[in-house]
VMD Tcl script that draws the C-alpha trace (Angstrom):
set ca {
  {101.42 97.16 81.93}
  {105.10 96.57 82.69}
  {105.90 96.67 86.43}
  {108.28 99.62 86.01}
  {105.39 101.66 84.61}
  {103.14 100.56 87.49}
  {105.91 101.69 89.83}
  {105.94 105.11 88.21}
  {102.18 105.40 88.64}
  {102.57 104.65 92.36}
  {105.58 106.84 93.11}
  {105.15 109.93 90.91}
  {101.98 111.36 92.46}
  {103.24 110.79 96.01}
  {106.70 112.35 95.73}
  {108.31 109.19 97.13}
  {111.93 108.31 96.48}
  {113.27 104.89 95.52}
  {116.75 103.36 95.57}
  {117.99 99.95 94.45}
  {120.92 97.72 95.41}
  {121.76 95.03 92.90}
  {124.11 92.11 92.84}
  {123.19 89.41 90.31}
  {121.29 91.80 88.01}
  {124.31 94.07 87.62}
  {122.36 97.29 87.02}
  {119.46 95.85 85.02}
  {116.93 96.84 87.67}
  {118.05 100.48 87.65}
  {118.10 100.37 83.86}
  {114.49 99.19 83.73}
  {113.36 101.84 86.21}
  {115.14 104.69 84.44}
  {113.72 103.70 81.04}
  {110.42 105.19 82.20}
  {110.01 108.89 81.38}
  {109.84 110.97 84.55}
  {111.81 108.47 86.63}
  {114.18 111.25 87.71}
  {111.32 112.52 89.89}
  {111.27 109.35 92.05}
  {114.46 107.35 91.41}
  {117.26 108.45 93.73}
  {120.07 105.97 93.12}
  {121.12 102.51 92.11}
  {124.10 100.68 93.54}
  {125.66 97.61 91.96}
  {127.13 95.83 94.95}
  {128.46 92.77 93.19}
  {131.23 91.89 95.63}
  {130.94 91.17 99.34}
  {133.28 94.09 99.94}
  {130.86 96.44 98.15}
  {127.95 95.06 100.17}
  {129.86 95.78 103.39}
  {131.29 99.18 102.42}
  {128.31 100.71 100.61}
  {125.37 99.04 102.35}
  {126.77 98.22 105.78}
  {126.14 94.48 105.48}
  {128.04 92.91 108.40}
  {130.93 90.61 107.45}
  {129.70 88.08 110.01}
  {126.33 87.89 108.25}
  {128.01 87.24 104.90}
  {130.23 84.57 106.47}
  {127.36 82.87 108.29}
  {124.73 82.88 105.52}
  {126.58 83.72 102.29}
  {125.87 86.57 99.91}
  {122.93 84.69 98.40}
  {120.59 84.50 101.37}
  {117.45 86.05 102.77}
  {119.44 87.55 105.63}
  {121.89 89.34 103.34}
  {119.14 90.56 100.99}
  {117.34 92.05 104.01}
  {120.54 93.68 105.29}
  {121.21 95.07 101.81}
  {117.86 96.83 101.51}
  {117.91 98.08 105.11}
  {121.39 99.53 104.63}
  {120.39 101.01 101.29}
  {117.33 102.81 102.66}
  {119.32 104.09 105.65}
  {122.24 105.33 103.52}
  {120.06 106.90 100.83}
  {117.43 108.26 103.19}
  {114.60 106.94 101.02}
  {111.19 105.55 101.94}
  {111.35 102.72 99.39}
  {114.15 100.37 98.42}
  {114.72 97.05 96.75}
  {117.75 94.74 96.84}
  {118.53 91.63 94.81}
  {121.16 88.95 95.28}
  {121.47 85.61 93.55}
  {123.30 83.24 91.26}
  {122.70 84.01 87.57}
  {125.00 81.26 86.30}
  {125.88 79.37 84.33}
  {128.52 78.60 87.00}
  {128.75 79.43 90.67}
  {125.93 77.26 91.91}
  {126.04 74.40 94.38}
  {123.66 71.74 95.62}
  {122.64 73.99 98.51}
  {122.48 77.13 96.36}
  {121.83 76.22 92.73}
  {122.08 78.49 89.70}
  {118.91 80.54 89.46}
  {118.48 80.97 93.23}
  {117.69 84.62 94.02}
  {116.55 86.59 97.04}
  {114.66 89.85 96.72}
  {114.15 92.28 99.58}
  {111.88 95.30 99.58}
  {111.49 97.92 102.26}
  {108.69 100.48 102.17}
  {108.28 102.93 105.04}
  {110.32 100.66 107.30}
  {108.29 97.52 106.47}
  {110.48 94.70 105.14}
  {109.51 91.87 102.79}
  {111.88 89.17 101.51}
  {111.15 86.65 98.76}
  {113.04 83.60 97.54}
  {112.84 82.43 93.92}
  {114.38 79.63 91.91}
  {114.53 80.55 88.24}
  {115.55 78.40 85.29}
  {117.09 79.55 82.05}
  {120.14 81.28 80.69}
  {122.07 83.93 82.61}
  {120.17 86.71 80.84}
  {116.81 85.01 81.44}
  {117.57 84.67 85.16}
  {118.61 88.32 85.36}
  {115.44 89.44 83.54}
  {113.18 87.28 85.72}
  {114.88 88.60 88.84}
  {114.34 92.21 87.75}
  {110.70 91.47 86.86}
  {109.97 89.85 90.21}
  {111.78 92.56 92.17}
  {109.67 95.24 90.47}
  {106.47 93.24 91.02}
  {107.27 92.74 94.71}
  {107.92 96.45 95.12}
  {104.65 97.32 93.37}
  {102.73 94.90 95.63}
  {104.32 96.35 98.77}
  {103.59 99.93 97.70}
  {99.97 99.01 96.96}
  {99.68 97.24 100.34}
  {100.95 100.43 102.02}
  {98.30 102.46 100.21}
  {95.62 100.09 101.50}
  {96.84 100.52 105.06}
  {96.77 104.32 104.70}
  {93.27 104.39 103.19}
}
mol new
graphics top color blue
foreach p $ca { graphics top sphere $p radius 0.5 }
foreach p [lrange $ca 0 end-1] q [lrange $ca 1 end] { graphics top cylinder $p $q radius 0.2 }
display resetview
């Protein structure tokens, strides 16, 4: 089963709301989520915060954090999802930031480097991935892994409540 369908199975019966903040995927994550029938009953919003300015204005990511660590970092991914959940007032959020390529990479931060951050009921998880492939392949892999991480975190929360 595709992770967006697993997500629906976890969120629909519990009346939980989800929001996403995307950079390198440019709306693909929200697209995947909203392709599932009934997603309007758990998907609140999706923000494409491609620029640093958007990350600061819409998500409250501090300029100093962006300057110190760069937009593609665990620290910024965490700040993105925390700001998203606070602004949207949702229990679950996911944020992605990375370098989809083919340009824009460096030795320290190569093309395909992505950070995913998920927050569920105030609990934060951040993951780092290095994907290979074309721009579209990197975007698709990022969306897949973001959805899988969110599903795992939601399932872990269920276990703690049981």
